[in-house]
N, CA, C and O atoms as a MOPAC input file, in Angstrom:
PM7 MOZYME 1SCF
protein

 N      0.84300 1    -1.16400 1     0.00000 1
 C      0.00000 1     0.00000 1     0.00000 1
 C      0.89000 1     1.22900 1     0.00000 1
 O      1.96800 1     1.22400 1     0.59300 1
 N      0.44700 1     2.25400 1    -0.65000 1
 C      1.21200 1     3.49000 1    -0.71900 1
 C      1.10200 1     4.24400 1     0.60000 1
 O      0.06500 1     4.22500 1     1.26300 1
 N      2.21100 1     4.91600 1     0.96900 1
 C      2.24000 1     5.66200 1     2.22000 1
 C      1.40000 1     6.92400 1     2.13900 1
 O      0.79700 1     7.33100 1     3.13300 1
 N      1.35100 1     7.55000 1     0.96900 1
 C      0.55900 1     8.78000 1     0.85700 1
 C     -0.91600 1     8.43900 1     0.68200 1
 O     -1.27100 1     7.34400 1     0.24700 1
 N     -1.76200 1     9.39900 1     1.02900 1
 C     -3.19600 1     9.12200 1     0.99400 1
 C     -3.83400 1     9.43700 1    -0.34700 1
 O     -5.00000 1     9.10700 1    -0.56500 1
 N     -3.09900 1    10.06600 1    -1.24500 1
 C     -3.66900 1    10.42500 1    -2.53900 1
 C     -3.22700 1     9.44600 1    -3.62000 1
 O     -2.03400 1     9.18900 1    -3.78600 1
 N     -4.18100 1     8.91000 1    -4.34400 1
 C     -3.90000 1     8.04100 1    -5.48400 1
 C     -4.05500 1     8.87000 1    -6.74300 1
 O     -5.01400 1     9.62900 1    -6.87900 1
 N     -3.12100 1     8.73000 1    -7.65600 1
 C     -3.29300 1     9.39200 1    -8.93600 1
 C     -4.29300 1     8.57800 1    -9.75100 1
 O     -4.31600 1     7.35200 1    -9.63800 1
 N     -5.10600 1     9.21900 1   -10.55700 1
 C     -6.05900 1     8.47500 1   -11.38100 1
 C     -5.31900 1     7.48400 1   -12.29300 1
 O     -4.23300 1     7.77000 1   -12.79700 1
 N     -5.92300 1     6.34600 1   -12.48300 1
 C     -5.33600 1     5.31200 1   -13.32900 1
 C     -5.71800 1     5.58300 1   -14.77900 1
 O     -6.89600 1     5.71600 1   -15.10800 1
 N     -4.71500 1     5.66300 1   -15.63200 1
 C     -4.95200 1     5.88600 1   -17.06100 1
 C     -5.66600 1     4.67300 1   -17.64800 1
 O     -5.51300 1     3.55400 1   -17.15900 1
 N     -6.44500 1     4.90700 1   -18.69800 1
 C     -7.22400 1     3.83900 1   -19.33200 1
 C     -6.33900 1     2.69300 1   -19.81400 1
 O     -6.68000 1     1.52900 1   -19.60600 1
 N     -5.20100 1     3.00100 1   -20.45900 1
 C     -4.33800 1     1.94200 1   -20.96900 1
 C     -3.72400 1     1.12500 1   -19.83400 1
 O     -3.52900 1    -0.08200 1   -19.98100 1
 N     -3.41700 1     1.76300 1   -18.70500 1
 C     -2.90500 1     1.02600 1   -17.55000 1
 C     -3.97500 1     0.10700 1   -16.98200 1
 O     -3.68700 1    -1.02900 1   -16.60700 1
 N     -5.19700 1     0.59200 1   -16.91800 1
 C     -6.30700 1    -0.22000 1   -16.41300 1
 C     -6.53900 1    -1.42800 1   -17.31700 1
 O     -6.78500 1    -2.53300 1   -16.83400 1
 N     -6.45900 1    -1.21500 1   -18.62200 1
 C     -6.63200 1    -2.32500 1   -19.57200 1
 C     -5.53600 1    -3.37400 1   -19.40400 1
 O     -5.81500 1    -4.57300 1   -19.40100 1
 N     -4.29200 1    -2.92300 1   -19.26500 1
 C     -3.18400 1    -3.85300 1   -19.07800 1
 C     -3.31100 1    -4.62200 1   -17.76700 1
 O     -3.03900 1    -5.82200 1   -17.71900 1
 N     -3.72300 1    -3.93100 1   -16.70500 1
 C     -3.92200 1    -4.60400 1   -15.42000 1
 C     -5.04600 1    -5.63500 1   -15.51900 1
 O     -4.93400 1    -6.73000 1   -14.96700 1
 N     -6.11900 1    -5.29100 1   -16.21300 1
 C     -7.23000 1    -6.23200 1   -16.39300 1
 C     -6.77800 1    -7.45600 1   -17.18200 1
 O     -7.23400 1    -8.56800 1   -16.91700 1
 N     -5.89000 1    -7.26000 1   -18.14500 1
 C     -5.36000 1    -8.38700 1   -18.91600 1
 C     -4.57100 1    -9.33700 1   -18.01900 1
 O     -4.64400 1   -10.55500 1   -18.18100 1
 N     -3.82200 1    -8.78300 1   -17.08200 1
 C     -3.09400 1    -9.62400 1   -16.13200 1
 C     -4.08200 1   -10.46300 1   -15.33700 1
 O     -3.87300 1   -11.66200 1   -15.15400 1
 N     -5.15600 1    -9.84100 1   -14.86300 1
 C     -6.15600 1   -10.59600 1   -14.11400 1
 C     -6.84200 1   -11.65000 1   -14.97700 1
 O     -7.17200 1   -12.72700 1   -14.48200 1
 N     -7.06200 1   -11.35900 1   -16.26100 1
 C     -7.64000 1   -12.36800 1   -17.16400 1
 C     -6.70800 1   -13.56800 1   -17.28000 1
 O     -7.16500 1   -14.71100 1   -17.31500 1
 N     -5.40600 1   -13.31200 1   -17.34000 1
 C     -4.43500 1   -14.40400 1   -17.42000 1
 C     -4.43900 1   -15.23200 1   -16.14400 1
 O     -4.20300 1   -16.43900 1   -16.18300 1
 N     -4.70400 1   -14.59100 1   -15.02200 1
 C     -4.71900 1   -15.29900 1   -13.73900 1
 C     -6.07300 1   -15.93300 1   -13.43600 1
 O     -6.24400 1   -16.55500 1   -12.38700 1
 N     -7.02600 1   -15.78100 1   -14.33800 1
 C     -8.36700 1   -16.32300 1   -14.12500 1
 C     -8.44000 1   -17.82000 1   -14.41800 1
 O     -9.51300 1   -18.41400 1   -14.31300 1
 N     -7.33600 1   -18.43000 1   -14.77900 1
 C     -7.30100 1   -19.86000 1   -15.08400 1
 C     -6.49000 1   -20.58500 1   -14.00400 1
 O     -5.33800 1   -20.22700 1   -13.75900 1
 N     -7.07200 1   -21.59100 1   -13.35900 1
 C     -6.36500 1   -22.28700 1   -12.28600 1
 C     -5.03400 1   -22.92100 1   -12.71200 1
 O     -4.08800 1   -22.94800 1   -11.92500 1
 N     -4.95200 1   -23.42100 1   -13.92600 1
 C     -3.69500 1   -24.02100 1   -14.38100 1
 C     -2.60000 1   -22.96900 1   -14.47400 1
 O     -1.45800 1   -23.23000 1   -14.09700 1
 N     -2.93300 1   -21.79700 1   -14.96700 1
 C     -1.92700 1   -20.73700 1   -15.05700 1
 C     -1.49800 1   -20.26900 1   -13.66900 1
 O     -0.32400 1   -19.97000 1   -13.45200 1
 N     -2.43900 1   -20.20400 1   -12.73100 1
 C     -2.08000 1   -19.83900 1   -11.36300 1
 C     -1.14400 1   -20.89700 1   -10.77700 1
 O     -0.15300 1   -20.56300 1   -10.12900 1
 N     -1.46000 1   -22.16700 1   -11.00700 1
 C     -0.60100 1   -23.25200 1   -10.49500 1
 C      0.79000 1   -23.19400 1   -11.11400 1
 O      1.78200 1   -23.43700 1   -10.42700 1
 N      0.87200 1   -22.87900 1   -12.39300 1
 C      2.17700 1   -22.76200 1   -13.05100 1
 C      2.97600 1   -21.61000 1   -12.45100 1
 O      4.15300 1   -21.77600 1   -12.12800 1
 N      2.35400 1   -20.45200 1   -12.30000 1
 C      3.05300 1   -19.31000 1   -11.73000 1
 C      3.43500 1   -19.56300 1   -10.27200 1
 O      4.51500 1   -19.16300 1    -9.84000 1
 N      2.57300 1   -20.21300 1    -9.52400 1
 C      2.85800 1   -20.53700 1    -8.12700 1
 C      4.08600 1   -21.45500 1    -8.04500 1
 O      4.93100 1   -21.29200 1    -7.16500 1
 N      4.17400 1   -22.41200 1    -8.96300 1
 C      5.33600 1   -23.31800 1    -8.99100 1
 C      6.62600 1   -22.56100 1    -9.28300 1
 O      7.70400 1   -22.97700 1    -8.85600 1
 N      6.51900 1   -21.46000 1   -10.00300 1
 C      7.69700 1   -20.70300 1   -10.41500 1
 C      8.12800 1   -19.62500 1    -9.41000 1
 O      9.18500 1   -19.01800 1    -9.57900 1
 N      7.33600 1   -19.38600 1    -8.38500 1
 C      7.70200 1   -18.35300 1    -7.41800 1
 C      9.04400 1   -18.72700 1    -6.77400 1
 O      9.17800 1   -19.77600 1    -6.14300 1
 N     10.01000 1   -17.85900 1    -6.94700 1
 C     11.31700 1   -18.04900 1    -6.34100 1
 C     12.26100 1   -18.97600 1    -7.07200 1
 O     13.35200 1   -19.26700 1    -6.58200 1
 N     11.85200 1   -19.44400 1    -8.24800 1
 C     12.73100 1   -20.36300 1    -8.98400 1
 C     12.35300 1   -20.40200 1   -10.44900 1
 O     11.34400 1   -19.83600 1   -10.87100 1
 N     13.19200 1   -21.08900 1   -11.21600 1
 C     12.83500 1   -21.35700 1   -12.61500 1
 C     12.74700 1   -22.86300 1   -12.78000 1
 O     13.40800 1   -23.62700 1   -12.07700 1
 N     11.91700 1   -23.26900 1   -13.72500 1
 C     11.69200 1   -24.69000 1   -13.96700 1
 C     11.56900 1   -24.92600 1   -15.46000 1
 O     11.15900 1   -24.04800 1   -16.21900 1
 N     11.93500 1   -26.13300 1   -15.86100 1
 C     11.77600 1   -26.52100 1   -17.26000 1
 C     10.32800 1   -26.91000 1   -17.50600 1
 O      9.55800 1   -27.11900 1   -16.56900 1
 N      9.97500 1   -27.00400 1   -18.76400 1
 C      8.62500 1   -27.43200 1   -19.13400 1
 C      8.35300 1   -28.81700 1   -18.55300 1
 O      7.28300 1   -29.06300 1   -17.99600 1
 N      9.32000 1   -29.71600 1   -18.68500 1
 C      9.11800 1   -31.07500 1   -18.16000 1
 C      8.91600 1   -31.07500 1   -16.65200 1
 O      8.09100 1   -31.83400 1   -16.14200 1
 N      9.64500 1   -30.24600 1   -15.93700 1
 C      9.44900 1   -30.14900 1   -14.48700 1
 C      8.05700 1   -29.62000 1   -14.16800 1
 O      7.41300 1   -30.08800 1   -13.22900 1
 N      7.59500 1   -28.65800 1   -14.93800 1
 C      6.26300 1   -28.09700 1   -14.71900 1
 C      5.16400 1   -29.10700 1   -15.03400 1
 O      4.12700 1   -29.12800 1   -14.37200 1
 N      5.38900 1   -29.93000 1   -16.02800 1
 C      4.42600 1   -30.98900 1   -16.36100 1
 C      4.28300 1   -31.93600 1   -15.18100 1
 O      3.16900 1   -32.28100 1   -14.78700 1
 N      5.40500 1   -32.35600 1   -14.61900 1
 C      5.38200 1   -33.26300 1   -13.46300 1
 C      4.75900 1   -32.55800 1   -12.26000 1
 O      3.92400 1   -33.13100 1   -11.56100 1
 N      5.16500 1   -31.33100 1   -12.02800 1
 C      4.70600 1   -30.57900 1   -10.85700 1
 C      3.19200 1   -30.35400 1   -10.87700 1
 O      2.53400 1   -30.47100 1    -9.84300 1
 N      2.64400 1   -30.03400 1   -12.03800 1
 C      1.20700 1   -29.73400 1   -12.11900 1
 C      0.35700 1   -30.96900 1   -12.38700 1
 O     -0.84200 1   -30.97500 1   -12.10700 1
 N      0.97700 1   -32.01300 1   -12.92900 1
 C      0.20600 1   -33.19900 1   -13.27600 1
 C     -0.65500 1   -33.01000 1   -14.51100 1
 O     -1.56000 1   -33.80500 1   -14.76800 1
 N     -0.38200 1   -31.97100 1   -15.27100 1
 C     -1.14700 1   -31.67300 1   -16.48800 1
 C     -0.40100 1   -32.21900 1   -17.70500 1
 O      0.82100 1   -32.36000 1   -17.66500 1
 N     -1.12100 1   -32.52700 1   -18.78100 1
 C     -0.46800 1   -33.01200 1   -20.00500 1
 C      0.46100 1   -31.94900 1   -20.59900 1
 O      0.22700 1   -30.74900 1   -20.45700 1
 N      1.50800 1   -32.41200 1   -21.26100 1
 C      2.49500 1   -31.52500 1   -21.86700 1
 C      1.91100 1   -30.44400 1   -22.75900 1
 O      2.25400 1   -29.27100 1   -22.60600 1
 N      1.02100 1   -30.81800 1   -23.70300 1
 C      0.45800 1   -29.78200 1   -24.57200 1
 C     -0.31300 1   -28.70300 1   -23.79600 1
 O     -0.27300 1   -27.52700 1   -24.15800 1
 N     -1.00800 1   -29.10700 1   -22.73700 1
 C     -1.75700 1   -28.14800 1   -21.91700 1
 C     -0.80100 1   -27.17500 1   -21.24400 1
 O     -1.01300 1   -25.96300 1   -21.27700 1
 N      0.25500 1   -27.71000 1   -20.63100 1
 C      1.24100 1   -26.86000 1   -19.95700 1
 C      1.88700 1   -25.91400 1   -20.96500 1
 O      2.03400 1   -24.72100 1   -20.69700 1
 N      2.26400 1   -26.43700 1   -22.10400 1
 C      2.90700 1   -25.60300 1   -23.12400 1
 C      1.99600 1   -24.47900 1   -23.60400 1
 O      2.45500 1   -23.35100 1   -23.78700 1
 N      0.71700 1   -24.76800 1   -23.81100 1
 C     -0.22300 1   -23.73900 1   -24.25900 1
 C     -0.38500 1   -22.64100 1   -23.21000 1
 O     -0.41000 1   -21.45800 1   -23.54700 1
 N     -0.49500 1   -23.03000 1   -21.94300 1
 C     -0.64200 1   -22.03800 1   -20.88400 1
 C      0.63300 1   -21.21600 1   -20.71800 1
 O      0.56500 1   -20.00700 1   -20.49600 1
 N      1.78900 1   -21.85900 1   -20.82400 1
 C      3.04900 1   -21.11700 1   -20.73400 1
 C      3.18300 1   -20.12700 1   -21.88300 1
 O      3.69500 1   -19.02400 1   -21.69200 1
 N      2.73400 1   -20.50200 1   -23.05800 1
 C      2.77900 1   -19.59000 1   -24.20600 1
 C      1.91700 1   -18.36100 1   -23.94500 1
 O      2.32400 1   -17.24400 1   -24.26200 1
 N      0.73300 1   -18.55200 1   -23.37100 1
 C     -0.13200 1   -17.42000 1   -23.04600 1
 C      0.50500 1   -16.53000 1   -21.99300 1
 O      0.45700 1   -15.30400 1   -22.09800 1
 N      1.10500 1   -17.14500 1   -20.97600 1
 C      1.76500 1   -16.36800 1   -19.93200 1
 C      2.95600 1   -15.59400 1   -20.48900 1
 O      3.24500 1   -14.47900 1   -20.05600 1
 N      3.63000 1   -16.19200 1   -21.44000 1
 C      4.76700 1   -15.50500 1   -22.06600 1
 C      4.29400 1   -14.32400 1   -22.91200 1
 O      4.88200 1   -13.24400 1   -22.85600 1
 N      3.23600 1   -14.52800 1   -23.69300 1
 C      2.67800 1   -13.43000 1   -24.49400 1
 C      2.19200 1   -12.27800 1   -23.62000 1
 O      2.27600 1   -11.11200 1   -24.00800 1
 N      1.68400 1   -12.61700 1   -22.44100 1
 C      1.20500 1   -11.59300 1   -21.51100 1
 C      2.36500 1   -10.99200 1   -20.70600 1
 O      2.15100 1   -10.12700 1   -19.85600 1
 N      3.56300 1   -11.44200 1   -20.97100 1
 C      4.78700 1   -10.97400 1   -20.30400 1
 C      4.76800 1   -11.21700 1   -18.80500 1
 O      5.27900 1   -10.41200 1   -18.02600 1
 N      4.17000 1   -12.34300 1   -18.40600 1
 C      4.15800 1   -12.73000 1   -17.00200 1
 C      5.28000 1   -13.71500 1   -16.67900 1
 O      5.64200 1   -13.88700 1   -15.51500 1
 N      5.83000 1   -14.36000 1   -17.70900 1
 C      6.98700 1   -15.24200 1   -17.52900 1
 C      8.04700 1   -14.89500 1   -18.56400 1
 O      7.76300 1   -14.32800 1   -19.61900 1
 N      9.27200 1   -15.25500 1   -18.22400 1
 C     10.39200 1   -15.12500 1   -19.15100 1
 C     11.01000 1   -16.49900 1   -19.31800 1
 O     10.80700 1   -17.39200 1   -18.49500 1
 N     11.76700 1   -16.65700 1   -20.39500 1
 C     12.37500 1   -17.95200 1   -20.67800 1
 C     13.89100 1   -17.82800 1   -20.81800 1
 O     14.45000 1   -16.76300 1   -21.07600 1
 N     14.51200 1   -18.98700 1   -20.63200 1
 C     15.95000 1   -19.12500 1   -20.86500 1
 C     16.14700 1   -20.48700 1   -21.51200 1
 O     15.68000 1   -21.50400 1   -20.99900 1
 N     16.83800 1   -20.49500 1   -22.63600 1
 C     17.05200 1   -21.74700 1   -23.36400 1
 C     18.45200 1   -22.27600 1   -23.06900 1
 O     19.43700 1   -21.54000 1   -23.12200 1
 N     18.51500 1   -23.57500 1   -22.75600 1
 C     19.78600 1   -24.27700 1   -22.56700 1
 C     19.70500 1   -25.53700 1   -23.42600 1
 O     19.02200 1   -26.49800 1   -23.07500 1
 N     20.40200 1   -25.51800 1   -24.54300 1
 C     20.30400 1   -26.64600 1   -25.47700 1
 C     18.88600 1   -26.74600 1   -25.99500 1
 O     18.35700 1   -25.80400 1   -26.58500 1
 N     18.27800 1   -27.89800 1   -25.76800 1
 C     16.89900 1   -28.09000 1   -26.22400 1
 C     15.87600 1   -27.81800 1   -25.11900 1
 O     14.66900 1   -27.87300 1   -25.35500 1
 N     16.36100 1   -27.52700 1   -23.92700 1
 C     15.45100 1   -27.27400 1   -22.80200 1
 C     15.14300 1   -25.78400 1   -22.68000 1
 O     16.00400 1   -24.93500 1   -22.91200 1
 N     13.90300 1   -25.48600 1   -22.31200 1
 C     13.48900 1   -24.11100 1   -22.06000 1
 C     13.08100 1   -24.02000 1   -20.59400 1
 O     12.28100 1   -24.81900 1   -20.10700 1
 N     13.64200 1   -23.03700 1   -19.90100 1
 C     13.35600 1   -22.81800 1   -18.49000 1
 C     12.51900 1   -21.55100 1   -18.35200 1
 O     12.78300 1   -20.53600 1   -18.99500 1
 N     11.50500 1   -21.63600 1   -17.49800 1
 C     10.58900 1   -20.52400 1   -17.26900 1
 C     10.78700 1   -19.96800 1   -15.86900 1
 O     11.12100 1   -20.69700 1   -14.93500 1
 N     10.57400 1   -18.66300 1   -15.74200 1
 C     10.62800 1   -17.97600 1   -14.45400 1
 C      9.65000 1   -16.80700 1   -14.51700 1
 O      9.30500 1   -16.34100 1   -15.60300 1
 N      9.20100 1   -16.33000 1   -13.35000 1
 C      8.33400 1   -15.15100 1   -13.35700 1
 C      9.06300 1   -13.96600 1   -13.99400 1
 O     10.28000 1   -13.83600 1   -13.85700 1
 N      8.33100 1   -13.11800 1   -14.67700 1
 C      8.93700 1   -12.00300 1   -15.40000 1
 C      9.57700 1   -10.98100 1   -14.46900 1
 O     10.55400 1   -10.33000 1   -14.83800 1
 N      9.03200 1   -10.83900 1   -13.26500 1
 C      9.58500 1    -9.87200 1   -12.31800 1
 C      9.01100 1   -10.13900 1   -10.92700 1
 O      8.15000 1   -10.99900 1   -10.74300 1
 N      9.51400 1    -9.37700 1    -9.95800 1
 C      9.06900 1    -9.55300 1    -8.57400 1
 C      7.59400 1    -9.23200 1    -8.38500 1
 O      6.94500 1    -9.79200 1    -7.50000 1
 N      7.05900 1    -8.33700 1    -9.20900 1
 C      5.64400 1    -7.97200 1    -9.07600 1
 C      4.73700 1    -9.14200 1    -9.43400 1
 O      3.69500 1    -9.33400 1    -8.80600 1
 N      5.12100 1    -9.92100 1   -10.43200 1
 C      4.33900 1   -11.10800 1   -10.80600 1
 C      4.35500 1   -12.09300 1    -9.64700 1
 O      3.31600 1   -12.64000 1    -9.27800 1
 N      5.53100 1   -12.32000 1    -9.07600 1
 C      5.63300 1   -13.23200 1    -7.93000 1
 C      4.76300 1   -12.75400 1    -6.77700 1
 O      4.05700 1   -13.55100 1    -6.15900 1
 N      4.80900 1   -11.45400 1    -6.48300 1
 C      4.03500 1   -10.91500 1    -5.37200 1
 C      2.53800 1   -11.01300 1    -5.64100 1
 O      1.76400 1   -11.32600 1    -4.73700 1
 N      2.12800 1   -10.74700 1    -6.87300 1
 C      0.71800 1   -10.82900 1    -7.24300 1
 C      0.18400 1   -12.24800 1    -7.05400 1
 O     -0.89100 1   -12.44100 1    -6.48700 1
 N      0.93200 1   -13.22700 1    -7.52500 1
 C      0.50200 1   -14.62800 1    -7.40000 1
 C      0.50300 1   -15.04500 1    -5.93300 1
 O     -0.43600 1   -15.69000 1    -5.46600 1
 N      1.54200 1   -14.68000 1    -5.21700 1
 C      1.62300 1   -15.02100 1    -3.79100 1
 C      0.45700 1   -14.39700 1    -3.03100 1
 O     -0.18200 1   -15.06900 1    -2.22000 1
 N      0.17600 1   -13.13400 1    -3.28000 1
 C     -0.93900 1   -12.47100 1    -2.60200 1
 C     -2.27100 1   -13.11900 1    -2.95300 1
 O     -3.13200 1   -13.26500 1    -2.08500 1
 N     -2.45100 1   -13.50800 1    -4.20700 1
 C     -3.70400 1   -14.16000 1    -4.62000 1
 C     -3.88000 1   -15.49700 1    -3.91100 1
 O     -4.97000 1   -15.80700 1    -3.43100 1
 N     -2.81400 1   -16.29000 1    -3.84200 1
 C     -2.88700 1   -17.59700 1    -3.17900 1
 C     -3.12600 1   -17.41100 1    -1.68300 1
 O     -3.95300 1   -18.10900 1    -1.09500 1
 N     -2.41000 1   -16.47700 1    -1.06800 1
 C     -2.59900 1   -16.23800 1     0.36200 1
 C     -4.00000 1   -15.70100 1     0.65600 1
 O     -4.60000 1   -16.06500 1     1.66700 1
 N     -4.52100 1   -14.85000 1    -0.20600 1
 C     -5.88200 1   -14.36400 1    -0.01500 1
 C     -6.87600 1   -15.52000 1    -0.11200 1
 O     -7.83400 1   -15.58100 1     0.65900 1
 N     -6.65500 1   -16.42600 1    -1.04500 1
 C     -7.53200 1   -17.60000 1    -1.16900 1
 C     -7.47900 1   -18.44400 1     0.09700 1
 O     -8.49900 1   -18.99100 1     0.51600 1
 N     -6.29800 1   -18.55800 1     0.71400 1
 C     -6.18800 1   -19.30000 1     1.97200 1
 C     -7.02200 1   -18.63200 1     3.06700 1
 O     -7.64800 1   -19.31700 1     3.87500 1
 N     -7.03100 1   -17.30600 1     3.09500 1
 C     -7.83100 1   -16.58500 1     4.08600 1
 C     -9.32100 1   -16.82300 1     3.87000 1
 O    -10.07700 1   -16.95300 1     4.83200 1
 N     -9.74100 1   -16.88200 1     2.61900 1
 C    -11.15000 1   -17.11700 1     2.31000 1
 C    -11.56000 1   -18.53100 1     2.71700 1
 O    -12.68200 1   -18.74900 1     3.17600 1
 N    -10.65100 1   -19.49000 1     2.54600 1
 C    -10.97700 1   -20.89300 1     2.78100 1
 C    -10.80700 1   -21.33700 1     4.22900 1
 O    -11.34300 1   -22.37500 1     4.61700 1
 N    -10.07000 1   -20.57000 1     5.03900 1
 C     -9.75900 1   -21.05000 1     6.38100 1
 C     -9.60100 1   -19.89300 1     7.35800 1
 O     -9.14800 1   -18.80600 1     6.99900 1
 N     -9.98800 1   -20.15600 1     8.60500 1
 C     -9.74600 1   -19.17500 1     9.66100 1
 C     -8.27700 1   -19.16700 1    10.07600 1
 O     -7.80700 1   -18.21700 1    10.70200 1
 N     -7.55500 1   -20.23500 1     9.72300 1
 C     -6.13900 1   -20.36400 1    10.05800 1
 C     -5.36000 1   -20.72200 1     8.79200 1
 O     -4.98900 1   -21.87900 1     8.59300 1
 N     -5.11400 1   -19.71800 1     7.93400 1
 C     -4.44200 1   -20.00300 1     6.66600 1
 C     -3.05000 1   -20.60500 1     6.86400 1
 O     -2.34900 1   -20.27300 1     7.82000 1
 N     -2.67200 1   -21.47700 1     5.96800 1
 C     -1.40300 1   -22.20000 1     6.05900 1
 C     -0.20800 1   -21.26000 1     6.13700 1
 O      0.76200 1   -21.56200 1     6.83200 1
 N     -0.25500 1   -20.13800 1     5.44700 1
 C      0.90800 1   -19.25000 1     5.44900 1
 C      1.08700 1   -18.51600 1     6.78200 1
 O      2.10200 1   -17.85000 1     6.98300 1
 N      0.11800 1   -18.62900 1     7.69000 1
 C      0.24800 1   -18.04200 1     9.02400 1
 C      0.64000 1   -19.07600 1    10.07000 1
 O      0.96800 1   -18.71600 1    11.20100 1
 N      0.61200 1   -20.34200 1     9.71300 1
 C      0.96400 1   -21.39400 1    10.66500 1
 C      2.47800 1   -21.48900 1    10.78700 1
 O      3.19500 1   -21.30600 1     9.80300 1
 N      2.97000 1   -21.77500 1    11.99400 1
 C      4.42700 1   -21.92500 1    12.14000 1
 C      4.92000 1   -23.12500 1    11.34500 1
 O      4.26600 1   -24.16600 1    11.28200 1
 N      6.07900 1   -22.95300 1    10.74700 1
 C      6.66800 1   -24.05900 1     9.99200 1
 C      7.36200 1   -25.00500 1    10.95200 1
 O      8.02500 1   -24.56700 1    11.89200 1
 N      7.21200 1   -26.31000 1    10.71600 1
 C      7.86200 1   -27.29600 1    11.54700 1
 C      9.34000 1   -27.38200 1    11.18200 1
 O      9.70900 1   -27.33600 1    10.00800 1
 N     10.16200 1   -27.50500 1    12.19200 1
 C     11.59100 1   -27.71200 1    11.98200 1
 C     11.79100 1   -29.18000 1    11.61200 1
 O     11.13700 1   -30.06300 1    12.16800 1
 N     12.69000 1   -29.43000 1    10.68000 1
 C     12.94300 1   -30.81100 1    10.22800 1
 C     13.18500 1   -31.71100 1    11.42500 1
 O     13.99000 1   -31.39300 1    12.30100 1
 N     12.47900 1   -32.84500 1    11.45800 1
 C     12.63600 1   -33.82100 1    12.52300 1
 C     11.72800 1   -33.57800 1    13.71200 1
 O     11.67000 1   -34.40500 1    14.62200 1
 N     11.01400 1   -32.45200 1    13.72200 1
 C     10.12400 1   -32.13300 1    14.82400 1
 C      8.74400 1   -32.70400 1    14.53200 1
 O      8.21100 1   -32.49600 1    13.44200 1
 N      8.16900 1   -33.40500 1    15.46800 1
 C      6.85700 1   -34.02500 1    15.28200 1
 C      5.76200 1   -33.02100 1    15.63300 1
 O      6.00100 1   -32.05100 1    16.35100 1
 N      4.56000 1   -33.26700 1    15.11600 1
 C      3.40500 1   -32.44100 1    15.48300 1
 C      3.12100 1   -32.60700 1    16.96000 1
 O      3.23000 1   -33.70300 1    17.50900 1
 N      2.75700 1   -31.51100 1    17.59500 1
 C      2.45500 1   -31.55800 1    19.03200 1
 C      1.02300 1   -31.95200 1    19.25300 1
 O      0.57800 1   -32.04600 1    20.39700 1

């Protein structure tokens, strides 16, 4: 949130671009792909395994995310690695997932203490 109390009016083209980002995030598979990429990059094959979706489906969604400039790629030989385009994309996806946790639970997972390796549930 901005520290100052005055918001400048949002230009029409900025509003359209922001709405396009939300349209891209309106698909659960794309949200799952972006969530998998928060803080790391992954190959298409890793994303296929991670999401459990068929290869063509993952590839089509990644292409849409790339066209929307929400992901970037890096090619190594025949492999293509995907990562979020910037920190704002990561924050947007993280905030959306965390907000969904708040809607679904009085005790969202991201607020629960993390267990230390080897520590059993009390």
